[in-house]
C-alpha positions in Angstrom: -31.1 -8.6 -2.5 -32.2 -6.6 0.6 -32.1 -8.0 4.1 -31.6 -6.9 7.8 -28.8 -7.5 10.1 -30.4 -6.5 13.5 -31.5 -2.9 13.0 -29.5 -2.2 9.7 -31.2 -2.7 6.4 -28.5 -3.9 4.0 -28.6 -3.4 0.2 -26.6 -6.1 -1.4 -26.3 -5.7 -5.2 -26.3 -9.4 -6.1 -29.1 -12.1 -6.2 -27.1 -14.6 -4.1 -24.5 -14.1 -1.3 -21.7 -16.3 0.1 -22.1 -17.4 3.8 -18.7 -15.8 4.4 -20.0 -12.5 3.2 -23.0 -12.6 5.5 -20.8 -13.6 8.5 -18.3 -10.9 7.6 -21.1 -8.2 7.5 -22.4 -9.4 11.0 -18.9 -9.1 12.3 -18.6 -5.6 10.8 -21.9 -4.6 12.4 -20.5 -5.8 15.9 -17.3 -3.8 15.3 -19.1 -0.6 14.2 -21.4 -0.8 17.2 -18.4 -1.2 19.6 -16.2 1.4 17.9 -12.4 1.2 17.9 -10.1 -0.9 15.7 -10.9 -4.4 14.5 -9.0 -7.1 12.6 -10.9 -9.2 10.0 -9.4 -11.9 7.7 -11.7 -13.1 4.8 -10.7 -15.7 2.2 -9.5 -14.3 -1.1 -12.0 -14.1 -3.9 -15.2 -14.2 -1.6 -16.4 -10.6 -2.1 -14.8 -8.8 0.8 -15.0 -5.4 -1.0 -18.7 -5.4 -1.8 -19.5 -6.7 1.8 -17.6 -3.8 3.3 -19.3 -1.2 1.1 -22.8 -2.7 1.6 -22.6 -2.9 5.3 -20.9 0.3 6.1 -22.9 2.5 3.7 -26.1 0.9 5.2 -24.9 1.5 8.7 -24.2 5.2 7.8 -27.9 5.5 6.7 -29.2 3.9 9.9 -26.7 5.4 12.4 -25.4 8.7 10.9 -24.5 9.9 14.4 -22.0 7.1 14.8 -20.6 6.9 11.2 -21.0 10.0 9.0 -18.2 9.1 6.5 -16.5 6.1 5.1 -12.7 6.5 4.3 -11.7 3.5 2.2 -7.9 3.0 1.8 -6.4 0.6 -0.7 -2.9 0.2 -2.1 -2.8 0.8 -5.9 -4.8 2.7 -8.6 -6.2 -0.5 -10.1 -7.5 -1.7 -6.7 -9.0 1.8 -6.1 -10.8 1.5 -9.5 -12.1 -2.0 -8.5 -13.5 -0.6 -5.3 -15.2 2.3 -7.1 -17.0 -0.2 -9.4 -18.3 -2.2 -6.5 -19.5 1.0 -4.9 -21.3 1.9 -8.1 -23.2 -1.4 -8.0 -24.1 -0.9 -4.3 -25.3 2.7 -5.1 -27.3 1.6 -8.1 -29.1 -1.2 -6.4 -29.9 0.9 -3.3 -31.2 3.7 -5.4 -33.3 1.4 -7.5 -34.9 -0.2 -4.4 -35.4 3.0 -2.4 -36.3 5.2 -5.4 -37.0 8.8 -4.2 -36.3 7.8 -0.6 -32.7 6.9 -1.4 -30.1 9.0 0.5 -28.1 11.5 -1.6 -24.6 10.0 -1.1 -21.5 10.8 -3.0 -18.5 8.5 -3.5 -15.3 10.0 -4.8 -11.9 8.4 -5.8 -8.8 10.4 -5.2 -5.3 10.1 -6.6 -2.4 12.2 -7.7 -2.3 15.0 -10.3 -0.7 12.5 -12.7 -3.8 10.3 -12.7 -6.3 13.2 -12.8 -4.8 16.1 -14.9 -6.5 17.0 -18.2 -4.4 20.0 -19.2 -3.2 19.1 -22.7 0.5 19.9 -22.1 0.8 18.8 -18.4 -1.0 15.4 -18.8 1.4 14.3 -21.5 4.2 14.1 -18.9 4.5 10.6 -17.3 6.6 11.5 -14.2 4.4 12.3 -11.3 6.8 14.8 -9.8 7.1 16.6 -13.1 3.4 16.7 -13.4 3.1 18.3 -9.9 5.7 20.9 -10.8 4.2 21.8 -14.2 0.8 22.1 -12.5 2.1 24.6 -9.9 3.8 26.6 -12.7 0.4 27.5 -14.1 -1.8 27.5 -11.0 0.3 29.3 -8.2 -1.3 32.5 -6.9 1.7 34.6 -7.9 1.6 33.2 -11.5 -2.1 34.1 -11.7 -1.4 37.6 -10.4 1.4 38.1 -13.0 -0.9 36.9 -15.8 -3.2 39.9 -15.1 -0.5 42.3 -16.2 1.6 40.1 -18.5 -0.4 38.6 -21.4 2.2 36.0 -22.2 1.9 34.3 -18.8 0.2 31.0 -19.0 -2.4 29.9 -16.5 -4.5 26.7 -16.3 -8.0 27.5 -17.6 -9.4 24.4 -15.8 -8.1 25.7 -12.4 -9.5 29.1 -13.1 -12.9 27.6 -13.7 -12.5 25.6 -10.4 -11.9 28.8 -8.5 -15.0 30.3 -10.1 -17.5 27.4 -9.5 -15.6 24.6 -7.8 -16.8 25.4 -4.3 -20.5 25.5 -5.5 -20.2 22.1 -7.2 -22.6 19.6 -5.7 -22.5 16.0 -7.0 -24.3 12.8 -6.1 -23.4 9.2 -7.1 -20.1 7.5 -7.7 -17.1 9.1 -9.4 -14.1 7.1 -10.4 -10.8 8.7 -11.6 -12.0 8.4 -15.2 -15.4 9.8 -14.3 -13.7 12.8 -12.7 -11.6 13.4 -15.8 -14.6 13.1 -18.0 -16.6 15.5 -15.8 -13.6 17.9 -15.9 -13.5 17.9 -19.7 -17.3 18.4 -20.1 -17.4 21.4 -17.6 -14.0 22.8 -18.2 -12.9 22.3 -14.5 -9.8 20.8 -13.0 -10.5 17.2 -11.8 -7.7 17.1 -9.3 -8.7 20.2 -7.4 -12.4 19.3 -7.7 -11.7 15.9 -6.1 -9.8 17.7 -3.3 -12.8 19.8 -2.7 -15.3 16.9 -2.9 -13.3 14.9 -0.4 -14.5 17.3 2.4 -18.2 16.8 1.6 -18.5 13.3 0.2 -19.9 10.4 2.2 -17.3 7.9 0.9 -13.8 8.6 -0.3 -11.5 6.0 -1.8 -7.7 6.6 -2.0 -4.3 5.1 -1.2 -3.0 4.5 2.3 -0.5 7.5 2.1 -3.4 10.0 2.0 -4.2 9.0 5.6 -0.9 7.6 7.0 1.8 9.7 5.4 1.9 13.0 7.4 3.3 14.9 4.4 0.2 14.1 2.4 -2.4 13.7 5.2 -1.6 17.2 6.5 -2.9 18.6 3.1 -5.7 16.1 2.3 -7.4 14.4 5.3 -6.7 16.7 8.3 -10.4 18.0 8.4 -12.2 14.6 8.2 -14.8 14.2 10.9 -14.2 12.1 14.0 -17.3 10.1 13.3 -15.7 8.7 10.1 -15.0 4.9 9.7 -11.7 4.0 8.2 -11.0 0.8 6.2 -7.6 -0.4 5.5 -8.1 -3.0 2.8 -5.4 -5.5 1.8 -3.7 -4.4 5.0 -1.3 -7.3 5.4 1.7 -4.9 4.9 0.3 -2.0 6.8 3.3 -2.0 9.2 5.7 -1.5 6.3 3.6 1.5 5.0 3.7 3.1 8.4 7.4 2.7 8.7 8.2 4.0 5.2 6.0 7.2 5.9 8.4 8.3 8.7 11.7 7.1 7.2 14.1 9.0 5.0 17.3 7.9 3.1 20.0 10.4 2.2 23.0 9.8 -0.1 25.9 11.9 -1.4 24.0 12.4 -4.6 21.1 13.9 -2.6 23.4 16.2 -0.7 25.3 17.4 -3.8 21.9 18.3 -5.4 20.8 19.9 -2.2 23.9 22.1 -2.2 23.0 23.3 -5.7 19.5 24.0 -4.4 20.8 26.1 -1.6 23.0 28.1 -3.9 20.0 28.7 -6.1 17.9 29.8 -3.0 20.7 32.2 -1.9 20.6 33.8 -5.4 16.8 34.1 -5.3 16.9 35.7 -1.8 19.4 38.3 -3.0 17.3 38.9 -6.2 14.2 39.4 -4.0 16.0 41.8 -1.7 17.0 43.9 -4.7 13.6 43.8 -6.5 11.0 43.6 -3.7 12.2 43.9 -0.1 8.5 44.2 1.1 8.0 40.6 0.1 10.6 39.3 2.4 9.6 41.8 5.1 6.0 40.5 5.0 7.3 37.0 5.3 9.5 37.9 8.3 6.5 39.4 10.1 4.5 36.3 9.5 7.2 34.1 11.0 7.4 36.4 14.0 3.7 35.9 14.5 4.1 32.1 14.2 2.4 31.9 10.8 5.0 29.8 9.0 2.3 27.3 8.1 -0.9 29.2 7.9 -4.1 27.2 7.3 -5.3 29.7 4.7 -2.7 28.7 2.0 -4.4 28.1 -1.4 -4.4 24.5 -2.5 -2.4 25.4 -5.6 0.3 27.0 -3.4 0.6 24.0 -1.0 4.1 22.5 -1.5 4.1 19.6 1.1 2.8 19.1 4.5 4.7 18.7 7.7 6.8 15.5 7.8 5.8 14.8 11.4 2.4 13.7 12.9 -0.1 16.4 13.7 0.3 16.0 17.4 4.1 16.6 17.1 3.9 19.8 14.9 5.4 22.8 16.7 2.8 25.5 17.0 5.0 28.4 17.9 7.0 31.2 16.2 9.9 30.2 14.1 13.2 30.8 16.0 14.7 34.2 15.3 18.0 32.8 14.0 16.4 31.4 10.8 13.5 34.0 10.2 15.6 35.9 7.6 16.1 34.0 4.3 19.9 34.5 4.2 20.3 33.3 7.8 18.2 30.1 7.1 20.1 29.2 3.9 23.4 29.7 5.9 22.2 27.2 8.6 21.0 24.9 5.8 24.4 25.0 4.1 26.2 24.1 7.3 23.9 21.2 8.0 24.4 19.8 4.5 28.2 20.1 4.8 27.9 18.2 8.2 25.9 15.3 6.5 28.6 15.2 3.8 31.3 14.8 6.4 29.4 11.9 8.0 28.9 10.2 4.6 32.6 10.5 3.6 33.5 8.3 6.6 32.2 5.3 4.7 31.8 3.1 7.7 28.8 1.3 9.1 27.3 2.8 12.2 24.1 3.0 14.1 23.2 5.7 16.6 20.2 7.2 18.4 18.8 10.6 17.1 19.8 12.0 20.5 23.4 11.1 19.9 23.3 12.5 16.3 22.0 15.8 17.6 24.6 16.0 20.2 27.4 15.4 17.7 25.7 17.9 15.3 25.6 20.6 18.1 29.3 20.0 18.8 30.3 20.3 15.2 28.1 23.0 13.9 26.4 24.7 16.9 23.0 24.0 15.3 20.4 23.5 18.0 17.7 20.9 18.0 14.8 23.5 18.2 16.2 25.2 15.1 16.2 21.9 13.2 12.5 21.3 14.1 11.4 24.2 11.9 13.6 23.4 8.8 10.7 21.8 6.8 8.3 24.6 7.6 10.9 27.3 7.0 11.8 25.9 3.5 8.1 25.8 2.5 7.5 29.4 3.7 10.7 30.6 1.9 9.8 28.9 -1.4 6.3 30.5 -1.3 7.8 33.9 -0.5 10.3 33.5 -3.4 7.5 32.3 -5.6 9.3 29.0 -6.5 6.7 26.6 -7.6 9.0 23.9 -9.1 9.2 21.4 -6.2 10.9 18.9 -8.5 14.1 21.0 -8.8 14.2 21.6 -5.1 13.3 18.1 -4.1 16.8 17.3 -2.7 16.9 20.2 -0.2 13.3 19.4 0.7 14.4 15.8 1.6 17.3 17.3 3.7 14.9 19.6 5.6 12.5 16.7 6.2 15.4 14.7 7.6 16.3 17.7 9.9 12.7 18.1 11.2 12.2 14.4 11.8 15.5 13.8 13.6 14.8 16.8 15.8 11.3 15.7 16.6 11.6 11.9 17.3 13.9 9.8 19.4 12.2 6.7 20.8 11.4 4.1 18.1 13.9 5.7 15.6 17.5 5.0 14.7 20.0 6.7 12.4 21.9 4.0 10.4 24.7 4.5 8.0 25.4 1.6 5.6 28.2 1.6 3.0 27.2 0.6 -0.5 23.6 0.2 0.5 22.1 2.7 -2.0 22.1 2.3 -5.8 22.6 5.5 -7.7 22.8 6.5 -11.4 24.5 3.9 -13.5 24.1 1.2 -10.9 26.9 2.8 -8.8 26.5 1.9 -5.0 26.7 4.7 -2.4 26.8 5.0 1.3 23.4 5.9 2.7 22.5 7.8 5.8 19.1 6.6 6.9 16.7 7.9 9.4 14.7 4.7 10.2 11.4 4.4 11.9 11.5 1.1 13.8 8.1 1.4 15.4 5.2 1.0 13.0 2.6 2.0 15.7 3.9 5.7 15.7 2.3 6.5 12.3 -0.9 4.6 13.0 -1.3 5.9 16.5 -3.2 9.1 15.5 -5.7 7.0 13.6 -6.5 4.0 15.9 -6.0 5.8 19.2 -7.1 9.1 20.8 -10.6 9.2 19.2 -9.4 10.5 15.9 -11.8 8.2 14.1 -14.6 6.2 15.7 -14.0 2.9 13.9 -11.0 1.4 12.0 -11.3 -1.8 10.0 -8.0 -3.6 9.2 -8.7 -6.4 6.8 -7.2 -8.7 4.2 -7.2 -12.2 2.9 -3.8 -12.8 4.5 -3.7 -11.4 8.0 -2.7 -14.7 9.8 -1.6 -14.8 12.5 -4.0 -12.2 13.7 -2.4 -11.6 17.1 0.8 -10.3 15.6 -0.7 -7.1 14.3 -2.0 -5.7 17.6 1.3 -6.5 19.2 3.5 -4.7 16.7 1.0 -1.9 16.0 0.3 -1.4 19.8 -3.5 -1.4 19.8 -6.2 -3.4 21.4 -8.9 -4.5 18.8 -12.5 -4.6 19.7 -12.9 -7.6 17.4 -10.4 -10.0 15.9 -11.7 -12.8 13.6 -10.7 -14.9 10.6 -13.2 -16.7 8.4 -12.8 -19.9 6.5 -14.2 -20.7 3.1 -17.5 -22.6 2.6 -17.4 -24.8 -0.4 -19.3 -27.6 -2.0 -16.2 -28.8 -3.8 -12.7 -28.3 -2.7 -11.4 -25.8 -5.3 -8.1 -25.2 -3.6 -5.3 -27.8 -3.6 -2.4 -26.7 -1.4 0.6 -29.1 -1.3 3.9 -29.0 0.5 6.6 -30.5 -1.7 9.6 -31.3 0.5 11.7 -33.5 -1.9 12.2 -34.3 -5.5 11.7 -37.6 -7.4 15.1 -38.7 -6.1 14.0 -38.2 -2.5 16.6 -35.4 -2.0 15.1 -32.6 0.2 14.5 -29.2 -1.5 14.9 -25.8 0.2 16.1 -22.3 -0.5 18.1 -22.2 2.7 21.5 -20.5 2.1 23.4 -23.6 3.0 21.7 -25.8 0.3 20.1 -23.4 -2.2 23.0 -23.8 -4.7 23.2 -27.6 -4.3 22.9 -29.3 -7.7 20.2 -31.7 -6.5 18.0 -28.8 -5.2 18.2 -26.8 -8.4 17.5 -29.9 -10.5 14.5 -30.9 -8.4 13.1 -27.4 -8.6 13.5 -27.6 -12.3 12.0 -31.1 -12.4 9.1 -29.9 -10.5 8.3 -27.2 -13.0 8.8 -29.4 -15.9 6.3 -32.0 -14.6 3.7 -29.5 -13.5 3.9 -27.6 -16.8 3.1 -30.9 -18.5 0.1 -31.6 -16.4 -1.5 -28.2 -15.6 -3.5 -26.5 -18.4 -3.3 -22.8 -19.1 -1.3 -20.6 -16.8 1.4 -21.4 -14.0 2.9 -18.7 -11.9 6.2 -19.3 -10.1 7.5 -17.1 -7.4 11.2 -17.0 -6.3 12.6 -15.4 -3.1 14.5 -12.7 -5.0 15.5 -11.5 -8.5 19.1 -12.7 -8.1 18.0 -16.1 -7.0 15.6 -16.4 -9.9 18.3 -15.3 -12.3 20.7 -17.8 -10.9 18.2 -20.7 -11.0 17.0 -20.0 -14.5 20.6 -19.7 -15.8 21.4 -23.1 -14.3 18.2 -24.6 -15.7 19.3 -23.4 -19.2 22.5 -25.6 -19.0 21.4 -28.4 -16.8 20.7 -31.4 -19.1 18.2 -34.1 -18.7 18.0 -36.9 -21.3 19.8 -34.7 -23.9 17.6 -31.6 -23.2 18.0 -28.7 -20.8 15.4 -28.3 -18.1 14.4 -25.0 -19.6 13.9 -26.5 -23.0 11.6 -29.1 -21.5 9.4 -26.4 -19.9 9.4 -24.5 -23.3 8.2 -27.7 -25.0 5.1 -27.5 -22.8 4.4 -23.8 -22.4 5.7 -20.4 -23.3 7.9 -18.7 -20.7 7.8 -15.1 -19.4 9.8 -13.4 -16.7 9.3 -10.5 -14.4 12.2 -8.0 -14.2 12.9 -5.1 -11.8 11.7 -2.8 -14.6 8.0 -2.1 -14.3 7.5 -1.5 -18.0 9.2 -4.7 -19.0 7.1 -6.6 -16.3 3.9 -5.1 -17.7 4.7 -6.3 -21.2 5.6 -9.8 -19.8 2.3 -10.0 -17.9 0.3 -8.9 -21.0 1.9 -11.5 -23.3 1.5 -14.1 -20.5 -2.2 -13.5 -20.5 -2.4 -13.4 -24.2 -0.7 -16.9 -24.4 -3.3 -18.2 -21.9 -6.2 -16.8 -23.8 -5.0 -18.4 -27.0 -4.9 -21.8 -25.3 -1.1 -22.2 -25.6 -0.6 -21.9 -21.9 2.3 -20.1 -20.2 4.7 -20.0 -17.3 5.3 -16.7 -15.6 8.4 -16.5 -13.4 8.1 -13.8 -10.8 9.4 -12.7 -7.5 7.9 -12.5 -4.0 7.5 -8.9 -2.9 7.7 -7.8 -6.6 5.1 -6.0 -8.6 3.2 -9.1 -9.8 2.9 -10.6 -6.3 0.8 -7.6 -5.0 -2.5 -6.4 -6.5 -2.4 -8.5 -9.7 -5.2 -11.1 -9.9 -4.7 -14.3 -11.9 -8.3 -15.3 -12.4 -9.5 -18.5 -13.8 -7.2 -19.8 -16.6 -4.6 -17.2 -15.9 -3.6 -19.0 -12.7 -4.4 -22.8 -12.5 -1.2 -23.4 -10.5 1.2 -21.3 -8.4 4.6 -22.6 -7.2 6.6 -21.0 -4.4 10.3 -21.9 -4.8 11.5 -21.5 -1.3 10.3 -19.4 1.6 10.6 -15.6 0.9 12.6 -14.4 4.0 13.8 -10.8 3.9 17.6 -10.1 3.7 18.5 -10.6 7.3 22.0 -9.0 7.1 20.4 -5.5 6.6 21.4 -3.2 9.4 17.9 -1.5 9.2 16.2 -4.9 9.6 18.4 -5.9 12.5 17.6 -2.6 14.3 13.9 -3.2 13.8 14.1 -6.8 15.1 16.0 -5.6 18.2 13.4 -2.9 18.8 10.5 -5.3 18.4 12.2 -7.8 20.9 13.0 -5.1 23.4 9.8 -3.1 23.2 7.0 -5.6 22.3 8.6 -8.9 23.3 8.3 -10.2 19.7 10.9 -12.9 19.1 13.1 -12.1 16.1 12.6 -15.6 14.6 8.9 -15.3 15.1 8.7 -12.0 13.2 10.9 -13.1 10.3 8.7 -16.2 10.0 5.5 -14.2 10.2 6.8 -11.7 7.5 7.9 -14.6 5.2 4.6 -16.4 5.5 2.4 -13.4 5.0 4.4 -12.7 1.7 4.0 -16.4 0.7 0.3 -16.3 1.5 -0.1 -13.1 -0.7 1.7 -14.8 -3.6 -0.6 -17.9 -3.6 -3.7 -15.9 -2.9 -3.5 -14.3 -6.3 -4.9 -17.3 -8.1 -8.2 -17.8 -6.3 -10.7 -15.0 -7.1 -14.0 -16.8 -6.6 -15.7 -20.1 -5.7 -16.1 -21.1 -9.3 -12.3 -20.6 -9.7 -9.8 -23.4 -8.8 -6.1 -23.7 -8.5 -3.2 -25.8 -7.2 -0.8 -24.2 -4.6 2.7 -25.7 -4.4 4.9 -24.7 -1.5 8.2 -26.1 -2.6 10.5 -26.1 0.5 10.9 -28.7 3.2 10.6 -26.0 5.8 6.9 -25.4 4.9 6.1 -28.7 6.6 7.0 -27.5 10.0 4.2 -26.5 12.3 5.6 -23.0 13.0 5.3 -22.2 9.3 2.0 -24.0 8.5 0.1 -22.4 11.4 1.0 -18.9 9.9 -0.9 -19.7 6.7 -4.4 -18.2 6.5 -7.2 -20.4 7.9 -8.8 -20.7 4.4 -5.6 -22.3 3.0 -5.0 -24.5 6.1 -8.6 -25.9 5.9 -7.7 -27.6 2.6 -4.1 -28.7 3.6 -4.8 -32.4 4.2 -2.3 -34.5 6.2 -1.4 -36.4 3.0 -0.6 -33.1 1.3 1.8 -31.8 4.0 4.9 -33.7 3.0 5.0 -35.0 -0.5 7.6 -35.7 -3.2 7.4 -34.2 -6.8 5.9 -37.5 -8.1 3.2 -37.5 -5.5 2.4 -33.8 -6.0 2.0 -34.4 -9.8 -0.3 -37.4 -9.1 -2.4 -35.3 -6.7 -2.6 -32.5 -9.2 -3.9 -34.8 -11.9 -6.6 -36.1 -9.7 -7.5 -32.7 -8.5 -7.8 -31.3 -12.1 -10.0 -34.2 -13.1 -12.3 -33.5 -10.3 -12.4 -29.7 -11.3 -13.2 -30.7 -14.9 -16.5 -32.3 -13.9 -19.7 -30.2 -14.6 -20.4 -27.8 -11.8 -23.3 -25.3 -11.6 -24.9 -22.8 -9.3 -27.6 -25.4 -8.3 -25.1 -27.5 -6.4 -24.0 -24.6 -4.3 -27.4 -23.2 -3.3 -28.0 -23.5 0.4 -24.5 -24.4 1.2 -21.8 -22.3 -0.4 -24.3 -19.8 -2.0 -27.2 -18.4 -0.1 -30.5 -16.9 -1.2 -32.6 -14.4 0.8 -34.5 -17.4 2.3 -31.2 -18.8 3.6 -30.4 -15.4 5.2 -33.8 -15.3 6.9 -33.3 -18.7 8.3 -29.8 -17.8 9.6 -31.3 -14.6 11.2 -33.9 -16.7 12.9 -31.3 -19.1 14.3 -29.3 -16.1 15.6 -32.4 -14.6 17.2 -33.2 -17.9 18.9 -29.6 -18.3 20.2 -29.7 -14.7 21.6 -33.1 -15.4 23.2 -31.8 -18.5 24.9 -28.7 -16.8 26.1 -30.8 -13.9 27.5 -33.0 -16.4 29.5 -29.9 -18.0 31.0 
């Protein structure tokens, strides 16, 4: 359908629209007009993605001076592909309606080499770092120069073709990752470098958060985007964690041992270069004197990694004289690594500011803060000069150099924490970890939401409640902050808070009672009874892998009328379990869905914050019920978490208990939100913990869940929950068609026109007043 929102003509690629989608697009219009960051929460499964794309691309056509580019950030490759398909529908409908007047827009998806490479040998490698390394081995400028005189030197023919014709390539339409690979095969051109080129000229680019937030990647990919661009962070409920991880580094003794080997290799390479080609090192030295350690003319194939600090914090001056020569730099690097080893050998917990760390470092090694700032730049320059393309082998020393640059650049909002036995190494052996921790998520987001870098920033998700927490901890003032409820003809969501079992004993995952026999038995009894009532698929989320393992092991031996609780579940449905191994979890998910397709039904045991709780949709019969066993609080004994909680309390006046509850409830909301993917879908949501009944927990659930949480559902036993579920499933089993939704939960073009008329009348009345 085609309709207008004020002066913007929107092309929406479906015959009908949800009222929520229309309201969401109106709010987007207000936010785009105002400029600045905005927060929007929209119910899961109500078409948020297509609403975003329809409104913003239409706004670009109407107001190109305000919005010239859409930067759409999502989390995972499957989610990126879903966004691309919705963009394809929007483009196709608009082009069909406008015909020859349709604007020539280009939408491009971007990902790593591993997801785009078509080189026969390189693309067989599964590890992303190895793919990057193998790619550089056949595309680096010095490799290509060598190939001119040495016939046996391999180069990538796809990259060669990109250098010949890539810059002249002009495309229109929508290109997913698979489309780019197919185009590359047909034209013999590298899809990865082509996508990098197209990012600079396309009207819409779709990629992961890291391409915009992580300075090491953003410095290479998105630094030249126009200020008039609009940024969308979709599924942004965990955006603060992404920001913190982008500026944090963990170092273990394994890392330092490998870095020592790297330095030894670098020293050998420097000596070899001095004997074979002294001019090469001389030219590098002259570049460093001129302040060209990181020149903007580096070929894309020669780029190793960007600066680990934000653009505003990059030091734009000549590299200090004491590390300009390769042998001097490697000497400083060796001393720095030995100092870090000395700290790790202490095997004691400690927490200190970067300023204190730098003071102790200066006393122990005489390495100055200014010298450390250039370590990351200097390593990249030296590796290019020595023609070392294999970043995988030198990854440990690169991590050490990033640590050095970060600790010398940042102080406020950061802490250096050493925790014994906090890092798991090879063979499951635990090591002491030295962590440079970012405590302030606003630092990484500041260049995006402040200072005019981008005109508009949309932070959106189905689970952003409570909305006021994000501006506080991310330190920005939104131009708009709204959360939408779900408009339904029938209540297709049945949330219930189960506070006790059939024996009336309270249930909870609190540390004091989680191992209590009655709690474990009542958790098991709830699953047994729900598996007997609910058809098709049930997903159960536990608070951690260890707790899930403990509970399931107990269920296996806990008898009830001569049968174990686990046997009773298996009598009703097949059982599948998520593990920490991604490959095993993928197989479990595949077989779980196969069991649901065959009508046998299945139970999937998963973990909050695990792979299956984020980005995996359990549509229709794959998720008729979701059970949350306990509240998924994070591990509060972590020194890193304690430091962050203290920082939030001191800096932003965010109470520690308030933040922990917020974090747990957004995780819980994300888990249960996986099962509702449309208004024709339906599901039961069971919150199995007495603490969910408290107001401070309930009010942090999204509005679209709270609107269906009736008073009689807020404090029920297992028996009552099963009875409510039976009644709900009978209601959902009744015939239900589109006709019953029209004009209420589903709007036609006429309904939109009536809504526009009402808005115009209201605006006119207000103007007269």
